[in-house]
C-alpha positions in Angstrom: 0.0 0.0 0.0 1.3 3.5 -0.9 2.6 5.4 2.2 1.6 9.0 2.9 5.0 10.2 2.4 4.9 8.9 -1.3 1.8 10.4 -1.8 2.9 13.7 -0.6 6.0 13.6 -2.7 3.8 13.0 -5.8 1.6 15.8 -5.1 4.4 17.9 -4.2 6.2 17.1 -7.5 3.0 17.7 -9.6 2.1 21.1 -7.8 5.9 22.3 -8.2 6.4 20.9 -11.6 9.9 20.0 -10.5 11.7 17.4 -8.5 14.3 20.1 -7.4 11.7 22.5 -6.1 9.5 19.8 -4.5 12.4 18.4 -2.8 13.2 21.9 -1.2 9.6 22.3 -0.3 9.5 19.0 1.7 13.0 19.6 3.1 14.3 16.3 1.4 17.2 15.6 -0.8 16.4 14.8 -4.5 17.3 11.2 -4.3 15.2 10.7 -1.2 12.3 12.2 -3.0 13.1 10.1 -6.3 13.2 6.9 -4.0 9.6 7.9 -2.5 8.2 8.2 -6.0 9.8 5.0 -7.4 8.3 3.2 -4.6 4.9 4.5 -5.4 5.4 3.5 -9.1 6.6 0.0 -8.2 3.4 -0.3 -5.8 1.0 0.9 -8.7 3.0 -1.0 -11.4 3.2 1.8 -13.7 5.0 5.1 -13.9 3.2 8.6 -12.4 5.6 11.0 -13.7 7.2 11.8 -17.2 10.5 13.3 -17.0 11.0 16.2 -19.3 14.1 18.2 -20.4 12.9 20.7 -18.1 10.7 19.5 -15.2 8.2 16.8 -15.0 4.4 16.1 -15.8 2.0 13.4 -14.8 1.4 10.4 -16.9 -2.2 9.0 -17.3 -1.7 7.2 -14.2 -0.5 10.1 -12.3 -3.4 12.1 -13.3 -5.8 9.5 -12.3 -4.4 9.1 -8.8 -3.8 12.7 -8.1 -7.2 13.5 -6.7 -7.2 10.4 -4.4 -3.6 11.3 -3.3 -4.8 14.7 -2.3 -8.0 13.4 -0.5 -5.7 11.0 1.3 -3.4 13.6 2.5 -6.4 15.8 3.7 -7.9 12.9 5.8 -4.5 12.3 7.3 -4.2 15.9 8.3 -7.8 15.7 9.7 -6.8 12.7 11.7 -3.9 14.6 13.3 -6.0 17.7 13.8 -8.9 15.9 15.6 -6.5 13.7 17.6 -4.7 16.9 18.9 -8.2 18.6 19.5 -9.4 15.7 21.6 -6.1 15.3 23.3 -6.5 18.9 24.3 -10.1 18.3 25.4 -11.6 20.5 22.7 -13.4 17.7 20.5 -14.6 14.3 20.8 -17.3 12.1 22.3 -18.0 11.6 26.0 -20.3 9.1 27.1 -21.6 9.6 30.6 -23.5 7.2 32.9 -25.1 8.5 36.0 -27.5 7.6 38.7 -30.8 9.0 37.7 -31.2 10.8 40.9 -28.3 13.0 40.4 -28.9 14.0 36.8 -30.7 17.2 37.5 -29.3 18.3 40.7 -25.5 17.5 40.2 -24.8 17.1 36.4 -27.2 19.6 34.8 -25.2 22.5 35.6 -21.9 20.9 34.6 -23.3 19.9 31.3 -24.7 23.2 30.7 -21.2 24.7 31.1 -19.8 22.1 28.9 -22.0 22.8 26.1 -21.1 26.4 26.5 -17.4 26.1 26.6 -16.8 23.1 24.4 -19.7 22.8 21.9 -17.7 20.4 19.7 -17.8 17.8 22.3 -20.7 15.3 21.8 -21.9 14.3 25.1 -24.3 11.2 25.5 -25.8 10.5 28.9 -27.3 7.1 30.3 -29.1 7.0 33.5 -29.2 4.0 35.6 -30.8 3.1 39.0 -28.0 1.1 40.7 -24.2 1.4 41.2 -23.8 -2.0 39.8 -25.3 -0.9 36.5 -22.8 2.1 36.5 -19.8 -0.3 36.8 -21.4 -2.6 34.3 -21.5 0.3 31.6 -17.7 1.0 32.2 -17.0 -2.8 31.9 -18.6 -3.1 28.8 -17.5 0.0 27.3 -20.9 1.6 27.1 -19.6 4.7 29.1 -16.4 6.5 29.7 -17.2 8.0 33.0 -19.8 7.1 35.7 -21.2 9.4 38.4 -23.2 7.9 41.3 -23.0 6.2 44.8 -19.7 4.5 45.5 -20.0 1.0 43.8 -19.1 -1.9 46.2 -17.3 -3.7 43.5 -15.3 -1.2 41.9 -11.5 -1.2 42.4 -10.5 1.2 39.9 -9.9 4.9 39.8 -12.5 7.0 41.8 -12.8 10.7 42.9 -15.2 11.6 45.8 -17.6 14.3 44.9 -19.1 14.7 48.2 -21.5 13.1 50.5 -25.3 13.2 50.2 -27.7 12.8 52.9 -30.8 10.7 52.9 -34.0 12.5 54.4 -37.4 11.3 55.2 -40.0 12.7 52.7 -43.6 12.9 54.0 -46.7 15.1 54.3 -46.7 18.1 56.4 -49.5 16.7 58.7 -47.9 13.2 59.1 -47.3 12.4 62.8 -43.4 11.9 62.3 -43.3 15.7 60.7 -43.9 16.7 64.5 -40.3 15.4 65.0 -37.1 17.3 64.5 -35.5 14.2 63.3 -36.8 10.6 62.9 -35.0 7.5 64.0 -35.1 4.6 61.7 -36.9 2.5 64.1 -39.8 5.1 63.9 -40.5 3.7 60.2 -41.4 0.2 61.5 -44.8 -0.7 60.7 -45.9 2.5 58.8 -46.4 2.5 54.9 -43.0 3.3 53.2 -42.9 4.3 49.4 -40.1 2.1 48.6 -37.9 1.2 45.5 -37.9 -1.5 42.8 -35.6 -4.2 43.4 -33.8 -3.3 40.4 -32.9 0.0 42.2 -29.6 -0.5 44.5 -30.9 2.4 46.7 -33.7 0.1 47.9 -31.3 -2.6 48.9 -28.9 -0.4 50.6 -31.9 1.3 52.6 -33.0 -2.2 53.7 -29.5 -3.1 54.9 -29.4 0.3 56.8 -32.8 -0.3 58.4 -31.8 -3.8 59.4 -29.1 -2.4 61.3 -31.3 -0.9 63.8 -33.7 -4.0 63.7 -36.1 -2.4 61.3 -37.9 -3.7 58.3 -39.3 -1.2 55.7 -42.8 -2.0 55.1 -43.3 -1.3 51.2 -46.7 0.2 50.4 -45.6 0.4 46.7 -42.3 0.6 44.9 -41.0 2.8 42.2 -37.5 3.1 40.4 -37.4 6.6 40.7 -36.1 8.5 43.7 -37.9 11.8 42.6 -41.1 10.0 42.0 -40.9 8.3 45.7 -40.7 11.7 47.2 -43.7 13.0 45.1 -45.9 10.0 46.1 -44.8 10.5 49.9 -45.7 14.2 49.6 -49.2 12.9 48.1 -49.8 10.9 51.3 -49.1 7.5 50.1 -46.5 6.7 52.8 -43.2 8.1 53.8 -40.0 7.7 51.5 -36.3 7.8 52.2 -35.0 10.1 49.6 -31.3 11.3 48.5 -31.3 14.9 48.7 -30.0 15.0 45.0 -33.4 14.1 43.9 -35.2 16.9 45.6 -36.2 19.9 43.9 -37.1 23.5 45.1 -40.8 22.7 44.2 -41.2 19.8 46.5 -44.6 20.1 48.2 -44.1 17.9 51.2 -42.2 18.0 54.5 -38.6 16.9 55.0 -36.9 15.4 58.0 -33.5 14.2 58.7 -32.8 10.7 59.9 -31.6 10.4 63.7 -28.7 9.5 63.4 -28.1 11.2 60.0 -27.7 8.8 56.9 -25.3 9.5 54.2 -23.5 8.0 51.2 -20.4 8.8 49.2 -21.0 10.3 45.7 -18.1 9.6 43.3 -16.8 9.8 39.8 -15.2 6.7 38.5 -13.7 5.6 35.2 -11.6 2.8 33.4 -9.7 5.4 31.4 -8.4 8.2 34.0 -5.9 9.4 31.7 -8.4 10.3 28.9 -8.3 14.2 28.6 -12.1 14.6 28.4 -12.7 12.2 31.1 -10.2 13.9 33.3 -11.6 17.2 32.8 -15.2 16.1 33.2 -14.4 14.6 36.5 -12.6 17.4 37.8 -15.6 19.9 36.9 -18.1 17.5 38.9 -15.8 17.2 41.7 -15.1 20.9 41.9 -18.9 21.6 41.8 -19.5 18.9 44.5 -22.9 18.3 46.1 -24.9 21.3 47.3 -27.6 21.1 49.9 -30.9 21.8 48.0 -32.5 25.0 48.9 -35.6 23.2 49.4 -33.9 20.9 52.0 -32.5 24.0 54.1 -36.0 25.8 53.8 -38.0 22.8 55.0 -35.4 21.5 57.7 -35.3 25.0 59.2 -39.2 25.0 59.5 -38.9 21.5 61.4 -39.7 21.4 65.1 -36.8 21.9 67.5 
């Protein structure tokens, strides 16, 4: 197969009309350039140049391959340009897997800034309901970076974004709303809007409840933490909800658990040296986890 260097020499000779001038433009000796042209002619099985007393001109084969030679060189330049842009973090594709409860509160502001500053980076987002699903997305090559609760079976690179609190969502007139904080044991025997078994949050909460000898009585199950909070506010039961899933318009009451319950939120990846991954992880970590305004407002209204 012809080398790019040989094609570059052909184009330079035909543009200059002279081997001497083409060699000077390419900073090659004339023998070296002639060697490249000779290698190309051997590869094609036919001459590409006709030597004249003064200069050269293309043969029929030379004219036939000239356009494709230019296209190949242009494509090679694009490869280099794109590679350098991606290495610099300005272009490319970034595939993100995120816990669904964290998309709006944590990722949305970072994604908005990325679209503004790096419009040539194509971002795709996959939302999951478990840390294990995030790990699977990385292991199967479906995602470049994952954002969510710290997974138990991940041993690779991870950066801590912060710690999010799990709070009790309920109606303002619920008996537990009269408390400043709610012990896990107080949830025994009352209806709980729980999580679908595919959602890793549900299993983790069951484990945390079991530590205090409590069994959560699921009146219904949902895959979405935001939905669980809204159903609790509608009076179907109480819900244990990560603060990242709450919005300022949440209509119900919120109470902390006693003792408080937290979990680490991390970014993790199988390719920590990738420039896009590294920059995105840094931006998410720098933003960190903020306490939603709705949580501060409603907790400040809790009984003392």
